[in-house]
C-alpha positions in Angstrom: 135.6 -67.4 280.7 136.8 -66.0 277.5 135.3 -69.1 275.7 131.9 -67.8 276.7 132.1 -64.3 275.3 129.3 -63.6 273.0 129.8 -62.8 269.2 129.4 -59.1 269.5 131.9 -59.0 272.2 134.3 -60.4 270.1 133.5 -57.9 267.4 133.9 -55.0 269.9 137.4 -56.8 270.7 138.6 -56.9 267.2 137.6 -53.6 266.5 139.7 -52.4 269.7 142.7 -54.0 268.5 142.6 -52.4 265.1 143.0 -49.1 266.6 145.2 -49.7 269.7 149.0 -48.9 269.2 151.3 -51.6 268.6 152.8 -52.1 272.1 149.3 -52.6 273.4 148.7 -55.1 271.0 151.6 -56.8 271.9 150.6 -57.2 275.5 147.3 -58.3 274.5 148.9 -61.0 272.4 151.1 -62.0 275.3 147.8 -62.6 277.5 146.2 -64.7 275.0 149.2 -67.0 274.4 149.2 -67.3 278.2 145.6 -68.0 278.2 146.2 -70.6 275.6 149.1 -72.3 277.2 147.8 -72.2 280.6 144.2 -73.5 280.0 144.7 -77.4 280.2 141.6 -77.8 281.9 139.2 -75.9 279.3 137.8 -77.0 276.1 141.0 -76.4 273.8 139.2 -76.6 270.3 136.6 -74.0 271.5 139.1 -72.0 273.0 141.5 -72.1 269.9 138.6 -71.2 267.7 137.3 -68.1 269.7 140.7 -66.4 269.7 141.7 -66.9 266.3 140.0 -64.0 264.8 141.6 -61.9 267.5 145.1 -63.3 267.0 144.7 -62.9 263.3 144.2 -59.2 263.6 147.3 -58.9 266.2 149.6 -60.4 263.9 149.0 -57.5 261.5 149.7 -55.1 264.2 152.9 -56.2 266.2 156.4 -56.7 265.2 158.3 -59.6 264.1 159.9 -60.4 267.3 156.4 -60.7 268.9 155.3 -63.0 265.6 158.5 -65.4 266.6 157.5 -65.6 270.4 153.7 -66.4 269.0 155.1 -68.9 266.5 157.3 -70.5 269.1 154.4 -71.0 271.6 151.8 -72.3 269.3 154.3 -74.8 267.9 154.2 -76.7 271.2 150.3 -77.0 271.3 148.2 -80.1 270.1 145.3 -77.9 269.3 146.1 -74.4 268.2 144.1 -71.5 266.5 144.3 -72.9 263.1 144.0 -69.7 260.6 146.7 -68.1 262.7 148.8 -71.2 262.5 148.5 -71.2 258.8 149.5 -67.6 258.7 152.6 -68.0 260.5 153.7 -71.3 259.0 153.7 -69.5 255.4 155.2 -66.3 256.7 157.8 -65.1 254.3 160.2 -64.6 257.4 161.9 -67.9 258.2 162.2 -67.1 261.8 158.6 -66.7 262.2 157.4 -69.8 260.2 160.2 -72.2 260.9 159.0 -72.9 264.6 155.5 -73.9 263.4 157.0 -75.7 260.3 159.2 -77.7 262.5 157.2 -78.6 265.6 153.4 -78.3 265.3 151.3 -81.0 265.3 148.2 -78.8 264.6 149.0 -78.0 261.2 147.6 -80.3 258.5 149.7 -82.4 255.9 147.9 -80.4 253.2 148.9 -77.1 254.4 152.4 -78.2 254.9 152.4 -79.9 251.3 151.0 -76.3 250.0 153.7 -74.4 251.8 156.4 -76.6 250.6 155.4 -76.4 246.9 156.4 -72.6 247.1 158.5 -71.8 250.3 162.0 -70.7 250.9 165.1 -72.8 251.4 165.1 -72.5 255.4 161.4 -73.3 255.4 162.1 -76.5 253.3 164.8 -77.7 255.6 162.5 -77.0 258.9 159.7 -79.2 257.3 162.4 -81.8 256.2 163.6 -82.2 260.0 160.0 -82.9 261.4 159.7 -85.8 263.6 156.9 -87.4 261.1 156.3 -86.2 257.4 153.2 -87.5 255.7 153.8 -88.8 251.8 152.1 -85.8 250.6 154.4 -83.5 252.0 157.5 -85.6 250.9 156.3 -85.5 247.4 155.9 -81.8 247.5 159.4 -81.6 249.1 161.0 -83.8 246.3 159.7 -81.9 243.6 161.6 -79.0 244.7 164.7 -81.1 244.2 168.3 -79.9 245.6 169.7 -81.2 248.9 166.2 -81.4 250.4 165.9 -84.8 249.0 169.0 -86.3 250.7 167.5 -84.5 253.9 164.4 -86.3 253.6 166.0 -89.7 252.9 168.4 -89.4 256.1 165.2 -88.3 258.5 163.8 -91.7 259.8 160.5 -90.0 260.4 160.0 -89.5 256.5 157.2 -91.4 255.1 157.5 -92.3 251.1 154.8 -93.0 249.0 155.5 -95.1 245.4 155.6 -92.1 243.8 158.1 -90.4 246.0 160.5 -93.4 245.8 160.2 -93.3 242.1 160.9 -89.4 241.7 163.9 -90.1 244.1 165.1 -92.8 241.8 164.8 -90.4 238.9 166.8 -87.7 240.4 169.5 -90.1 242.0 172.9 -90.2 240.5 174.3 -93.8 240.6 177.5 -92.6 242.4 175.8 -90.0 244.2 174.8 -89.4 248.0 170.9 -89.7 247.3 171.3 -93.4 245.9 173.8 -94.2 248.7 171.5 -93.0 251.4 168.4 -94.7 250.0 170.2 -98.0 249.5 171.4 -97.5 253.4 168.1 -96.6 254.7 166.5 -99.3 257.0 162.9 -100.0 255.4 163.8 -99.2 251.8 161.8 -101.7 249.9 163.9 -104.1 247.9 162.5 -103.0 244.7 163.5 -99.6 244.9 167.3 -101.0 246.1 167.1 -103.2 242.8 166.2 -100.2 240.6 169.3 -98.0 242.3 171.6 -100.6 241.9 170.9 -101.7 238.3 171.3 -98.3 237.2 174.7 -97.5 236.1 176.5 -94.2 234.8 177.1 -96.0 231.3 173.3 -96.5 231.1 172.5 -92.5 231.7 175.2 -91.4 229.3 174.6 -90.7 225.9 176.5 -93.0 223.5 179.3 -91.2 221.7 180.4 -94.2 219.4 179.0 -97.4 217.9 178.6 -100.0 220.5 179.7 -102.6 218.3 182.8 -101.1 217.5 183.9 -100.5 221.2 185.1 -103.6 223.2 183.0 -103.9 226.5 184.6 -102.3 229.4 185.8 -104.4 232.1 184.5 -103.9 235.6 186.8 -102.0 237.9 188.4 -104.0 240.3 187.6 -103.3 243.8 189.9 -101.0 245.5 190.9 -101.8 249.2 190.8 -99.3 251.8 194.0 -97.7 252.5 195.4 -99.0 256.1 196.4 -96.5 258.4 199.8 -96.4 259.9 200.8 -97.3 263.4 200.7 -93.5 264.1 197.2 -93.1 263.0 196.2 -95.9 265.4 198.0 -94.5 268.2 196.2 -91.1 267.9 192.9 -92.8 267.4 192.8 -95.1 270.4 192.8 -93.0 273.2 189.7 -91.2 271.8 187.9 -94.5 271.1 188.7 -96.0 274.5 187.3 -92.8 276.0 184.1 -93.1 274.1 183.6 -96.8 275.3 184.0 -96.1 278.8 181.5 -93.6 278.6 179.0 -95.9 276.7 179.0 -93.6 273.6 181.1 -95.7 271.1 177.7 -96.9 269.6 176.2 -97.4 266.0 175.9 -94.0 265.7 179.5 -93.1 266.2 180.7 -96.0 264.1 178.3 -95.0 261.1 179.8 -91.7 261.3 183.4 -92.9 261.2 182.2 -95.0 258.4 180.5 -92.3 256.2 183.2 -89.7 256.9 186.0 -92.5 255.7 187.9 -91.9 259.2 189.6 -95.3 258.7 191.7 -95.1 261.9 188.7 -94.5 264.0 186.5 -97.1 262.4 189.2 -99.8 262.8 190.2 -99.0 266.3 186.4 -99.0 267.2 185.5 -102.4 265.6 189.0 -103.7 267.8 187.7 -102.3 271.1 184.2 -103.4 270.4 184.8 -106.9 269.3 187.9 -107.7 271.2 189.9 -108.5 268.0 193.1 -107.1 267.5 193.9 -104.4 264.8 195.7 -107.1 262.6 192.5 -109.3 262.3 190.3 -106.1 261.7 192.7 -105.2 258.9 192.4 -108.7 257.3 188.7 -108.7 257.6 188.3 -105.2 256.1 190.2 -106.1 253.0 189.1 -109.6 252.3 187.6 -110.0 249.3 184.7 -112.1 251.3 182.6 -110.2 253.8 181.9 -113.0 256.3 184.6 -112.3 258.8 183.8 -108.6 258.6 180.1 -109.6 259.4 181.3 -111.5 262.2 183.3 -108.8 263.6 180.6 -106.4 263.4 178.4 -109.0 265.1 180.8 -109.6 267.9 180.8 -105.8 268.2 177.0 -105.7 268.8 176.6 -103.3 266.0 173.1 -103.3 264.1 172.5 -104.6 260.6 172.3 -100.7 259.4 175.7 -99.9 260.5 177.0 -103.2 259.4 175.8 -102.5 255.8 177.3 -98.9 255.8 180.7 -100.7 256.5 180.5 -103.3 253.7 179.4 -100.5 251.4 182.2 -98.3 252.2 185.1 -100.5 252.3 185.9 -100.2 248.7 185.1 -98.2 245.7 182.4 -100.7 244.6 178.5 -100.8 245.8 177.3 -104.4 246.9 175.3 -105.8 244.3 171.5 -106.9 245.3 172.6 -110.6 245.5 175.8 -109.7 247.7 173.5 -107.6 250.1 171.0 -110.4 250.5 173.8 -113.1 251.3 175.5 -110.3 253.8 172.0 -109.8 255.8 171.3 -113.4 256.0 174.6 -114.2 257.4 174.4 -111.4 259.7 170.8 -112.5 260.8 172.0 -116.1 261.5 175.1 -115.6 263.0 174.5 -115.7 267.2 176.2 -112.9 269.1 178.1 -115.6 271.5 179.3 -117.6 268.4 180.8 -114.5 266.8 182.3 -113.3 269.9 183.8 -116.8 270.5 185.3 -117.0 267.2 186.5 -113.4 267.1 188.4 -114.5 270.6 189.7 -117.7 268.7 190.9 -115.4 266.1 192.9 -113.1 268.3 194.5 -116.0 270.1 195.8 -117.4 266.7 196.7 -113.9 265.7 199.0 -113.9 268.8 200.4 -117.2 268.0 201.3 -116.6 264.2 200.9 -112.8 263.7 202.8 -113.2 260.4 200.5 -115.5 258.8 197.4 -113.7 257.5 195.7 -116.7 255.9 195.8 -118.4 259.3 194.4 -115.6 260.8 191.5 -115.3 258.4 190.7 -119.3 258.9 190.3 -118.7 262.6 188.2 -115.8 262.5 185.6 -118.0 260.5 185.9 -116.5 257.3 185.2 -119.7 255.6 182.8 -121.5 257.7 
């Protein structure tokens, strides 16, 4: 067994590797990888430690293609040669480094944070796409700035420290994607949401005139979403119905329609999922009160994160913290059966009197 080789044998093996041609080094490298990946019944830590030095020598003697194969293989191991893994993860070639940076459970958070502080863009994206990201790694990536911050916020496996949240708040443009993604991210602390919502563009912009000489600006009125035309609905409905039949008309799909501003798809999806006619969906989407829309989302079996995304994107203004709290309280206290029954009642009322939008809104339960 290779794990029992004496130290002098390992020295001889390393010396042999240092003088053999590259193609033979590649064959040796492949054999060691097979030994590591196929030795489930051997002590993994001991075996990884024994071959680490040899692998390091081999990585200096083989072509990039062999390194990519080695990185891909080691990335799948829970226990891997530590020095070799670190060398691969910090390699300048992203094709070599990214498999380890993306998947390896054996590489430490400290090593990842060190690499994140100086690596290239593709390396950063690989780290930001990991299933789980430790807070110190998150902080190191946020310091790099740029699009990587948004990728971290959108990754459900990212862990944020208080310092990381503070850095993101400092970087977040109130009208930008980082602030929007943080507010919509499940689990974002309320204090962070308050700080994001309390910062306005006017607070960040330098004053150009005496404040006492300028009348206070009036808040902009909410801009209702532009309603799709019948042709838009006719075009959207076949795809929405097809998605519903195969079980793919879900939170993820509806959330994508919302973020992309695909209004016809969103309205049609809410109609199909909740059983409400398009007229009812149009009414609750443009109503000043959010209760009817929350009820429609609840009847459609959408979760709170998707419902919040719809509420936040239906007009040109963000929900205040108070509005967000009220909306969540309504959502959590509404029973699914009550919502579905009320939506169905609204559908019958709409059929009986389609010309009276106020009547439809009352029947939907907009004013409970």
